C-alpha positions as CSV (number, residue, x, y, z in Angstrom):
1,M,44.9,-61.9,-11.1
2,I,48.0,-60.7,-9.4
3,L,47.4,-57.1,-10.6
4,N,43.9,-57.3,-8.8
5,K,45.4,-58.3,-5.6
6,L,47.8,-55.5,-5.8
7,K,45.3,-52.9,-6.5
8,G,43.2,-54.2,-3.6
9,F,46.1,-54.1,-1.3
10,L,47.1,-50.6,-2.3
11,M,43.4,-49.5,-2.1
12,A,43.2,-51.0,1.5
13,E,46.5,-49.3,2.4
14,G,45.3,-46.0,1.2
15,I,42.1,-46.4,3.3
16,I,43.9,-47.3,6.5
17,A,46.4,-44.5,6.0
18,L,43.7,-41.9,5.5
19,A,41.8,-43.4,8.5
20,I,45.1,-42.8,10.7
21,A,45.6,-39.3,9.4
22,I,41.9,-38.3,10.3
23,A,42.3,-39.8,13.7
24,G,45.4,-37.9,14.4
25,V,44.0,-34.6,13.2
26,S,40.9,-34.9,15.3
27,L,43.1,-36.1,18.3
28,M,45.3,-33.0,17.9
29,A,42.3,-30.7,17.5
30,L,40.9,-32.2,20.8
31,V,44.0,-31.8,22.7
32,I,44.5,-28.2,21.6
33,G,40.9,-27.2,22.4
34,E,41.0,-28.9,25.9
35,G,44.3,-27.3,26.6
36,R,42.9,-23.8,25.6
37,S,40.0,-24.5,28.1
38,I,42.0,-25.4,30.9
39,E,44.3,-22.4,30.3
40,Q,41.3,-20.0,30.3
41,R,40.0,-21.5,33.6
42,M,43.4,-21.3,35.3
43,E,43.7,-17.8,34.2
44,L,40.4,-16.9,35.8
45,K,41.4,-18.6,39.0
46,T,44.6,-16.6,39.1
47,D,42.9,-13.4,38.4
48,R,40.5,-14.0,41.3
49,A,43.3,-14.9,43.6
50,Y,45.2,-11.8,42.4
51,A,42.3,-9.5,43.0
52,W,41.7,-10.8,46.3
53,H,45.2,-10.2,47.4
54,I,45.1,-6.6,45.9
55,L,41.8,-5.9,47.6
56,K,43.0,-7.2,51.0
57,K,46.5,-5.6,50.9
58,L,45.5,-2.2,49.6
59,D,42.0,-2.1,51.3
60,L,40.3,-1.1,48.0
61,K,36.5,-1.4,47.4
62,E,36.9,-2.9,43.8
63,V,39.7,-3.8,41.3
64,K,39.7,-4.4,37.6
65,V,41.8,-7.4,36.4
66,H,41.5,-8.4,32.7
67,D,38.2,-6.7,31.9
68,R,36.5,-8.2,35.0
69,V,35.7,-6.0,38.2
70,Y,36.1,-7.6,41.5
71,E,34.8,-6.8,45.0
72,L,35.8,-8.2,48.3
73,R,33.1,-10.3,49.9
74,G,34.1,-11.7,53.3
75,A,37.3,-13.0,54.6
76,S,38.1,-15.3,51.6
77,S,35.6,-14.4,48.8
78,V,35.6,-12.1,45.9
79,Y,32.5,-11.0,43.9
80,D,32.9,-10.8,40.2
81,K,30.6,-7.9,39.1
82,T,30.9,-9.0,35.3
83,S,29.5,-12.6,35.8
84,Q,27.7,-11.6,39.1
85,E,29.1,-14.6,41.1
86,T,30.9,-14.8,44.4
87,Y,34.0,-17.1,44.3
88,L,35.9,-18.7,47.3
89,V,39.7,-18.0,47.1
90,K,41.8,-20.6,48.6
91,K,44.9,-19.4,50.4
């Protein structure tokens, strides 16, 4: 009788430990994936601001930054020829 209770307790403890480990790995993967996504968005935003600054300062028609070609559009906008979109650059 005591052996059955001990086996049951050890089984329950093992299941709980496995559930905690799976939750931890899932959470870590989610955090790392979201961190990379934020990093990519910030890099693109920084590249656009850099391209705008270079285009304004050096009076160029277009500039290539990290495999993307940018053109100056208006006073505070850049056009990304790669994605074919215009982005507003905040000063």
